[in-house]
Each structure stands twice: as C-alpha cells, then as structure tokens.
C-alpha positions in Angstrom: 171.2 -96.9 126.7 168.0 -95.9 128.5 165.8 -94.0 126.1 163.1 -91.3 127.4 159.9 -90.6 125.7 158.4 -87.2 127.3 154.8 -88.5 126.5 155.2 -91.4 128.9 155.3 -89.2 131.9 152.1 -87.5 131.0 150.2 -90.6 129.8 151.1 -93.3 132.2 148.9 -92.6 135.1 145.6 -92.0 133.1 146.5 -95.5 131.5 147.4 -97.0 134.9 143.9 -96.0 136.1 142.3 -97.9 133.4 144.7 -101.0 133.8 144.0 -100.9 137.6 140.1 -101.9 136.7 140.7 -104.2 133.9 143.8 -106.4 134.4 143.8 -109.5 136.6 145.3 -109.7 140.0 147.7 -112.6 138.8 149.4 -113.8 135.6 151.5 -112.7 132.7 150.8 -109.4 130.9 152.3 -109.2 127.6 153.2 -105.6 126.4 153.7 -105.3 122.6 156.0 -102.8 121.3 157.2 -101.6 124.6 159.4 -98.9 123.1 161.6 -97.2 125.6 160.6 -99.6 128.5 159.3 -96.6 130.4 155.8 -98.0 130.6 156.8 -101.5 131.3 159.0 -100.0 134.4 156.0 -98.0 135.8 153.2 -100.7 135.3 155.4 -103.5 136.7 155.9 -101.6 139.9 152.2 -100.8 140.0 151.2 -104.4 139.8 153.6 -106.6 141.9 151.2 -109.6 141.6 151.7 -109.6 137.8 154.5 -110.8 135.6 155.2 -107.9 133.1 156.7 -109.0 129.9 157.8 -106.2 127.4 158.4 -107.0 124.0 159.4 -105.0 121.0 160.8 -105.9 117.4 163.3 -103.3 117.5 166.9 -104.2 118.9 167.6 -100.7 120.2 164.1 -100.5 122.0 165.0 -103.8 123.7 168.4 -102.2 124.8 166.5 -99.5 126.4 164.0 -101.7 128.0 166.8 -103.8 129.5 168.7 -100.7 130.7 165.6 -99.4 132.4 165.0 -102.9 134.0 168.6 -103.1 135.4 168.6 -99.7 136.7 165.1 -99.4 138.5 163.0 -102.7 137.7 161.2 -104.8 140.0 161.6 -108.4 140.2 158.3 -108.9 138.2 159.5 -106.9 135.3 161.1 -109.6 132.7 163.7 -109.2 130.3 162.5 -107.8 126.9 161.6 -110.3 124.2 161.9 -110.0 120.4 158.3 -109.9 119.1 156.9 -108.9 115.7 153.1 -109.0 115.6 153.0 -109.8 112.0 154.8 -113.1 112.4 152.6 -116.0 113.2 154.7 -117.5 115.9 154.9 -115.4 119.3 157.3 -116.4 121.9 154.6 -116.8 124.4 151.8 -119.3 124.1 149.4 -117.7 126.6 148.9 -114.4 128.4 146.4 -113.1 131.1 146.4 -109.9 129.3 147.8 -108.1 126.5 148.8 -104.4 126.4 149.7 -102.3 123.3 150.5 -98.5 123.7 151.0 -96.2 120.8 151.5 -99.1 118.3 148.5 -99.2 116.1 149.2 -96.0 114.6 152.9 -96.1 114.1 152.7 -99.4 112.1 151.2 -100.5 108.8 147.7 -102.2 109.0 149.1 -105.6 108.9 150.7 -104.8 112.5 146.9 -104.4 113.6 145.9 -107.4 112.0 148.6 -109.4 113.6 148.0 -108.0 117.0 144.3 -109.0 117.0 145.2 -112.2 115.8 148.0 -113.0 118.2 146.0 -111.7 121.1 143.1 -113.7 120.3 145.1 -116.8 120.0 146.9 -116.4 123.4 144.4 -114.9 125.7 141.6 -117.0 127.5 138.1 -116.2 127.4 137.2 -113.1 129.2 140.9 -111.6 129.3 141.7 -108.2 128.0 143.6 -106.6 125.4 144.3 -102.9 126.2 145.3 -100.5 123.4 146.0 -96.8 123.6 146.5 -94.1 121.1 144.5 -91.8 118.7 141.6 -93.2 116.7 139.0 -91.9 114.2 135.5 -92.5 115.1 133.1 -93.1 112.2 135.6 -91.9 109.7 136.3 -88.7 111.5 139.2 -87.3 113.5 138.4 -86.2 117.0 140.5 -83.2 117.0 142.2 -81.1 114.4 145.4 -82.0 115.9 144.9 -85.6 115.3 144.2 -84.9 111.6 147.6 -83.1 111.5 149.2 -86.1 113.3 147.7 -88.3 110.9 149.2 -86.3 108.0 152.7 -86.4 109.4 152.5 -90.1 110.0 151.6 -90.8 106.5 154.5 -88.5 105.4 157.0 -90.6 107.4 155.3 -93.7 106.1 152.5 -94.0 103.8 151.4 -97.3 105.5 151.0 -95.7 109.0 148.3 -93.4 110.2 145.4 -93.0 112.5 143.0 -96.0 112.2 139.3 -96.0 112.3 137.7 -97.6 115.2 135.2 -99.5 112.9 138.1 -101.1 111.2 139.7 -102.2 114.0 136.4 -103.8 115.5 136.0 -105.7 112.5 139.8 -107.1 112.7 139.1 -108.0 116.2 136.0 -109.8 115.7 137.7 -112.0 113.3 139.7 -113.2 116.0 137.1 -113.5 118.8 137.7 -110.0 120.4 135.0 -107.4 121.1 135.4 -103.7 122.1 134.0 -103.6 125.8 135.0 -100.0 126.6 136.5 -96.9 125.2 138.0 -94.5 127.5 138.6 -90.8 126.6 142.1 -89.8 127.5 144.2 -86.5 127.7 145.8 -85.2 124.4 142.7 -86.5 122.2 143.5 -90.2 122.7 141.6 -93.2 123.9 142.3 -96.3 125.8 140.3 -99.2 124.2 139.4 -102.3 126.5 138.9 -105.4 124.4 137.8 -108.8 125.4 138.4 -112.3 124.2 135.0 -113.8 123.8 134.2 -117.3 124.7 134.2 -120.0 121.8 130.5 -120.7 122.5 
C-alpha cells in the first residue's frame, strides 16, 4: 500500500535544490530511512544518471516504497532494502552518496552514531552524506515550534529528540566526516552536507 506523508510535497523541492549542487553525476545513492518512498520517487526521477537505493528497517515502509516504485518509479529507482543503521553490517559495501531525511530526531542517538559510522565506512573520500531535519544550534532550539516538537518526540519515545549540531559533529568526526554546509530550509529545518575526509 502506498503511504503518503504530507510534509514530503512541501520539503522535497527545497531539498532537491541542495542535492542538485552536492550529489555526483553518476553512482549509487543510498537513502536511509526512506519512509513512504515519496522522496525516493521524486529524487530518482530528478537524477536519471544516479542509481537510487532506498532502505528502511520497517517492513510496512518498504511495502510503501515498493508500491510507489511499481506504480510510478523510474528505471534507476531500486527495490527497497532492509537496513538498520545500528547494525554493523549494511547491505551495500560502497555508495557515491548517502541521504537521510527526517531520521536523526525520530530515532535514538544510537541511530545517529550508526549513520555516521556506516556512512564513513562506505563513502569514498570527498563523497557527501546529506541529512535533513530540525537541529539545535549551540544547545538552543531555532524556533519555539521546534522546542514543542522536541517535547512531543520525547513524549512518544524518551530516546528520540532534536539533536544538537555539536553532538552530531563529534559523532561525524569520529568516522571521518566533517560538516561542510548548513542550509536553512522552510519550517525551521536545515539540510546538512557532510563530507568524507581523506584518510591522510
């Protein structure tokens, strides 16, 4: 069954503007926690030269991704894979880029650690990891609505919450990734562009 996330239609084009600047022309893009599959559908169509590989640990989400792919997908949109970023083994050994939209705050901190560890392992030097969502900056929320959202997330699961950018930078640095760019987005969100550093 195809699922629909209303926010997707609002944020997909602003995210796409960033992706057009930072993604390579060729290769495989690994999308983490692809959810409904609507972003994967939109981005695969926008980048015909890229192989778009959606993943999600939730079986119902993978069903939705597959349903969108079957109904409207392009040849470069691959069938969804089961991927839990907290597990050491990922189904892909390498990727030209990694994208994670609205994952970091709707998961425990172990998922952010796993994302950075896994992306650092499969990305070549100079390749991007792109994340999107709300973040705290220097310990403070960027809007009252984000503070309220943070509270609602923690009410659903105390392990969830809007992460502080400095905390994520420390996790990233431990796995050879550095924050290259922070792009202000609608609805008090940011797109963050991380880069894999050389081993030198």
